C-alpha positions in Angstrom: 127.8 26.5 -119.7 124.3 25.8 -121.1 122.0 28.1 -121.5 118.4 27.3 -121.2 116.3 29.7 -123.0 112.8 30.9 -121.9 109.9 31.2 -124.6 110.3 34.9 -125.1 113.9 34.5 -125.5 113.2 31.8 -128.3 110.6 34.1 -129.8 113.4 37.0 -130.4 115.7 34.2 -131.9 112.9 33.1 -133.7 112.8 36.5 -135.4 116.5 36.7 -135.5 116.5 33.1 -137.4 113.7 34.5 -140.0 115.7 37.4 -141.1 118.8 34.6 -141.5 116.7 32.4 -144.2 115.3 35.4 -145.9 118.9 36.7 -146.6 119.9 33.2 -147.6 116.9 33.4 -149.9 118.0 36.5 -151.2 121.0 35.2 -151.9 119.9 32.1 -153.6 118.4 34.3 -156.1 121.3 36.0 -157.1 123.4 33.6 -157.3 124.6 33.3 -161.3 128.1 32.7 -163.2 129.8 36.4 -163.1 128.5 37.9 -159.8 131.2 39.0 -157.4 131.0 37.2 -153.9 131.9 40.8 -152.4 128.5 41.7 -154.3 126.7 39.1 -152.4 128.2 40.1 -149.2 127.0 43.9 -150.0 123.7 42.5 -150.4 123.2 40.7 -147.3 124.2 43.3 -145.5 122.0 45.9 -146.5 118.9 43.6 -146.4 119.7 42.2 -142.6 120.2 46.2 -141.5 116.7 46.8 -143.3 115.3 44.4 -140.8 116.8 46.1 -137.7 119.4 43.6 -137.2 123.1 43.6 -137.6 125.0 41.1 -139.2 126.7 38.5 -136.4 129.8 38.0 -138.6 130.8 41.2 -139.2 133.8 42.1 -137.3 133.2 38.6 -135.5 136.8 37.9 -134.1 138.1 40.0 -137.0 136.4 38.1 -139.6 136.1 41.3 -142.3 132.5 40.6 -143.8 128.9 40.1 -143.3 128.3 36.2 -144.5 130.9 33.8 -145.1 131.1 32.2 -149.0 132.8 29.5 -149.5 133.5 28.0 -152.9 133.8 24.2 -154.4 136.6 22.6 -151.7 135.9 25.4 -149.4 134.2 24.0 -146.7 133.6 27.3 -144.3 134.6 30.7 -143.7 135.2 32.2 -147.2 136.1 35.3 -147.0 134.3 37.4 -149.8 135.7 39.4 -152.5 135.3 41.2 -155.6 138.1 39.0 -157.2 135.9 36.1 -155.9 133.6 35.6 -159.1 131.1 32.7 -159.2 131.8 30.3 -161.8 129.1 28.6 -163.7 129.4 25.2 -162.4 130.3 26.4 -159.1 128.8 25.0 -155.7 128.9 27.8 -153.3 128.1 27.6 -149.4 126.6 30.8 -147.6 126.6 31.0 -143.7 125.0 34.0 -142.6 124.1 35.4 -139.1 122.2 37.9 -137.8 121.6 39.3 -134.0 118.1 41.1 -133.4 117.3 42.8 -130.1 120.6 41.1 -128.8 119.4 37.2 -129.7 121.2 35.1 -132.4 120.4 33.4 -135.8 122.6 31.1 -137.6 122.1 29.1 -140.7 123.8 27.8 -143.8 122.9 26.6 -147.1 124.8 25.3 -150.2 123.8 26.2 -153.7 124.3 25.7 -157.8 126.1 28.5 -159.8 124.1 27.7 -163.0 124.4 23.9 -163.8 126.3 21.7 -161.9 127.2 17.9 -161.8 124.9 15.4 -160.5 127.8 14.4 -158.2 127.9 18.1 -156.6 124.1 17.9 -157.0 124.1 14.6 -155.1 126.5 16.1 -152.3 124.3 19.1 -151.9 121.0 16.9 -151.2 122.6 14.0 -148.9 124.3 16.9 -146.3 120.4 18.5 -146.3 119.5 15.1 -145.7 121.8 14.4 -142.8 120.6 17.9 -140.8 116.8 16.5 -141.3 117.7 13.3 -140.4 119.5 14.3 -137.1 116.6 16.6 -136.1 114.0 13.7 -136.5 116.0 11.6 -134.5 115.8 14.2 -131.4 113.7 13.1 -128.5 114.0 16.0 -125.8 115.4 14.6 -122.5 116.4 11.5 -123.7 118.7 11.7 -127.2 122.6 12.5 -126.3 125.1 14.7 -128.8 126.6 11.3 -129.5 123.2 10.0 -130.6 122.7 13.1 -132.7 126.0 13.0 -134.5 125.9 9.2 -134.8 122.5 9.8 -137.2 124.6 12.5 -139.6 127.6 10.7 -139.9 125.7 7.0 -140.6 124.2 8.7 -143.1 126.6 10.8 -144.8 129.1 7.9 -145.0 126.7 5.5 -146.2 127.6 7.4 -149.4 131.2 7.3 -148.9 131.1 11.0 -148.1 133.7 12.4 -145.5 132.2 14.0 -142.1 134.6 16.9 -141.2 135.9 16.3 -137.5 137.7 19.7 -136.7 134.2 21.9 -137.2 130.9 21.3 -135.0 128.0 22.7 -134.6 127.3 24.8 -131.4 125.0 26.1 -128.9 123.6 29.8 -129.3 121.7 32.4 -127.8 122.8 36.0 -126.7 126.2 34.7 -128.2 127.0 33.3 -131.5 129.0 30.3 -130.1 127.8 28.9 -127.0 127.8 25.2 -125.1 127.6 22.4 -126.3 129.3 22.0 -128.6 127.5 19.7 -131.6 129.6 17.5 -133.7 128.1 15.9 -136.4 129.7 12.4 -135.6 129.5 10.4 -132.4 129.1 7.6 -130.5 125.1 6.6 -129.6 124.4 6.9 -125.8 127.5 9.7 -125.1 127.5 13.0 -124.4 124.9 15.2 -122.8 121.2 15.1 -123.4 119.2 17.7 -125.3 116.9 18.8 -123.1 113.9 21.4 -123.4 115.0 25.0 -123.5 117.9 24.4 -125.3 118.7 25.9 -128.5 121.5 24.6 -131.4 122.9 25.3 -134.6 123.2 21.8 -136.2 125.6 21.8 -139.3 126.9 19.2 -141.5 129.8 19.7 -143.1 130.1 16.6 -145.5 132.7 16.3 -148.2 132.5 14.5 -151.3 136.5 12.8 -150.3 138.6 13.3 -147.3 137.2 14.7 -144.3 140.6 16.4 -143.7 141.1 19.7 -143.8 143.4 23.1 -143.9 143.4 26.1 -142.7 144.6 29.1 -145.4 146.8 31.5 -144.8 144.0 34.1 -144.5 143.2 32.8 -141.4 139.7 32.0 -142.1 139.5 30.0 -145.0 138.9 26.0 -144.6 139.7 23.9 -147.6 138.9 19.8 -148.1 142.6 18.8 -148.0 142.3 16.9 -151.0 140.3 19.8 -152.7 137.2 17.8 -153.2 133.9 19.7 -152.8 132.3 20.3 -149.8 128.5 21.6 -148.8 127.5 22.9 -145.7 123.6 22.8 -144.4 122.5 24.5 -141.2 119.9 25.5 -139.2 119.7 27.0 -135.7 116.5 24.8 -133.6 115.3 25.0 -130.5 114.5 21.9 -128.2 110.8 22.2 -126.8 109.0 19.6 -124.5 107.1 18.9 -127.6 109.7 18.2 -129.8 112.1 20.2 -132.0 111.5 23.8 -133.9 113.8 24.6 -136.6 113.7 28.3 -135.9 115.7 29.6 -139.5 113.4 27.1 -142.0 
């Protein structure tokens, strides 16, 4: 079921997403070789609590941490650990959620650990471009989910990249995951229309090689099947009568 949000509800989501945005910037500032991912998780946890919010991910369906930290070929849902230490040249994707007064925020960024290869930087840049090209294509009441997904898919594949099929974006509001599913691929003219009052998380997950993925034995971590790097860029957006507002930017 699609839930349409009021202006007051979107305002609460705006605050939740500002907290997520600032948490991600804090993580970016502390991303350097030698830092454990568990240290970064603690940093995020403490900051979110300091903003009178709660981490969305902590204990969500049993997830043991406040953020997902996915390194190199890990697409999403990487679990922070004191033994998982960032190394020079890696890329790391942070996915973060916060609950403020009962409303959710959700966003993700992929960042460099020290100096990275031009190939990895290009992957990060194109993944971010996919998000913005998708958002710019949305005309409230007209654009369908298939139109949005097609724009993202076309841009990524024009660089020879893979678009993960088994993981998608989602509606968001009081719950982290609501209807509809928001794929990063699609057929123009197909799917429901994006209408005013809808709030969705658009999150391209783009790979340097195959779009196929494997689930690890921890039950959470998802890696590219060919173990080539992946990047992730996500924001929560509100569809309004006047256009699209990116709440976590």
